[in-house]
N, C-alpha and C positions, 0 to 999 in steps of 0.2 A: 490502436493509435491512429487509425486511418482518418478519423474525424479531425484529430489535431493537425495532421499533415495538410489536409484540405483547407483548414482554417488559416494555417500559416501562409499557404499559397494565395488564398483570397485576400489576405491582409496586405500583400505586396502590390496589389493593383489599385491604383487610384483611390486612396483613402478618402479623398474629397467627395467621392460618390457614395460613401458609406456613412454618412452623418448619423443615420439611425442606429448604427452599430457601434458608435463610440461612446465612451463614458460608462460609469458604473450603473448597475441596476439593482434596485431594492424591491423585493417582492413582499407584500404585506402578509401579516399573520392570517391564517385561515383562508388563504387563496385556494380556490378549487378550479384549477385549469390543467387537468392532466394531459391534454393534447397540445398545450402551448409550450414552445421552446423559447429559451432566453439566450441570446448570443450577444457578445460584444467583442471589441478588439483591444482597446486600451481602457481597462476598468475592471473592477471586481463585480461579482454577483453574490447577493445575499438573499437567502430565502427565509422568510419569517416562520414562526412556530406553527405547527399543525397545518401545513399547506400541502397541496398535491399538484405538482407541476411536471412538465416534460423535461427535455434535455437542457443542460446548462453548459455553455462553452464560452471561453474567452481565450485570448492570446497572452496579454500582459495584465495579470491581475489574479486575485484569489477567488475561490469558490467556497462560500460558507453556507451551511444549511443548519437551521435551528431545530430544536428538539421536536420530535414527533412528526416530522415532515417526510413526504415521499416524493422522490425525484427520479428522473431518468438517468441517462449517461451524464456524468459530471466530469468535465475535462478543462484543463488549462495547459499552457505551454510554460510560461514563466510565472509561477505563483503556487501557492499551497491549496490543498483541498481539505477542508475542515468540516466534519460532521459532528453535531452535538449528539446527545443520547437519543436512542429510539428512532434513528433515521433509517429509511429504506431507500435504496438506490439501485439502478441497474449496474453501474460500474463507477469507479473512481480512478482518474488517470491524470498525471501531469508529467512534464519532462524535467523541468528545473524547479523543484520544490518538494515539500514534504506532504504526506497524507496522514491525517489524524482522524480516527474513528472513535466516537464516544461509546459509552456502554450500550450494549444491546443493538448495535447497528446491524442491518441486514443488507448485504450486497449480493446481487444475483450473479454477477460475473467477476471480472478481475479487479484487483486493486494493485496499481502499478505506477512506478515512477522510474526515472533514470538517475537523476542526481538529487537524492534526498532520502530521508527516512520515512518509514511507514510504521505506524503504531495503531494497534487495535486493542481497545479496552475490553473489560470483562463482559462476556455474554454476546460478543459479536459472532456473526455467521457470514462466511465468505464463500460464494458459490464457485469461484474460479481460483486463479493463482494469486499469490501474495508475493510481490516482486519488486526489487530495485536492482540497479547496477552498482551505484556508489552511495551507500547509506546503510543505516541500521534497519533491521526488520525486528519488530517486537510485537508479540501477541500474548494476551493474558486471557486465559479461560475462553478461548476462541475456537470455533470449528471452521477449519479451512478445508474445503472440499477438493481443491486443486493442489498444486505444488507450492513450495516455498523456495524462491530462487534469488540468488544474488551473485555478484562477482567479487566485489571488494568490501562488502559490508559484513557486520556481525549479525547473527541470527539468535534471538532470545525468545524462547517459547516457555511460558510459565503457567502454573496453576491449572493443570488439566486440559491444556490446549490439545486439540485433535487435528492431525493432518492426514487426510485420506490418501494423498499421493506422496510424492517424493520431496526430500530436502536436497536442494541442488546448489552447490557452489561451483560455478563455471571456471574454467581455466582462464587466467588473465592473459590475453593475447597482445597487450599493448607493448610498445617499444620499451616501456619502463618496468616491465613485469619482473625483471631480475631484482629490482630494488624492493618490490612488493613482497618477495619471498621472505624477507626479514620480518614482515608484519603479518603473521598468520591470522586469518579471520577466526573469531570465536563463535562457536555454536553451543548454545546452552539449552539443554533439555531439562526443564525444571520438574517439580513434583507432579506426579500423575500425568505427565504428558504422554500422548499416544501417537506414534508414527506408524501408519499402516503401509506406507510405501518404503522405498529404499533411501539410504543416505549416500548421495553421489557427490564426491568431492574431487574436483579437477585440479585442486592444489592443496597444499598442506594446511590443515586446520587444527585448532585446539577444540576438542569436543568434551564439554562438561556434561556429565550424565548423572542425574539424581538417582538414588538407590531404588526409587519406585518405577523407573523407566527401563524397559527391556530393549536392548540393542545388541547386535552382534559384537563379539569381542574383537573380531578381525575386520576392520573397516579400512579400506584403502585411503591413504593420505590423511589419516586422523591420529592425533595423539589424544587418547582417551583419558579423561581426568574425572574419576568418580567423586561425588559429594553426597551429603545426607542432611536430613533435618531441614531447618530453615536458613541455613547458612547461604551467603551470597558469594560464590567462588570466583566471580569475574570482575 
């Protein structure tokens, strides 16, 4: 998130001097500029199909990458990050917004937001963590090489998703955490899901486990609810 913080600070200084960094940016299909970065403050960034460009960053606006493109770090503060199918990127980050990864996306490092959901469609590969604080995490037939982390959101892993590290729900330390105890997060481990690390729950959760998934029977802070077949228990 360091790049996002720097961008916020920069935006507070004399926006009149940053005319070149204001407004939306549209990058044409088949652009081949892997060493060129695209930055703006108030506006979205859209990359066309089958392009190869550098880092993408904005403060107030979305980042959208069309199918078959390769980009660097993709970040915003207030806005969503949306990748179509077959997109490759170094990372995907936002603060207030969702992240959506189309089928077969490849992310080298982390996919993370603070306030928003994160969804990875079938065939994605994520080299780092898959994380939010307030929002849903959902992965379908995805290989996550890092951990899956949240505080207040549900975690839904389906159709053979593999997590190489841990699933973590952190303890809610806010002043209103006593109210949140009534709303236990849901963790769903669907058919053929594999968790190679540990299940670490800092608060009480409802853990739905498909019959094809192996987990310990004694997991701290978890109400384990088995299910089978193609039923949707949540």
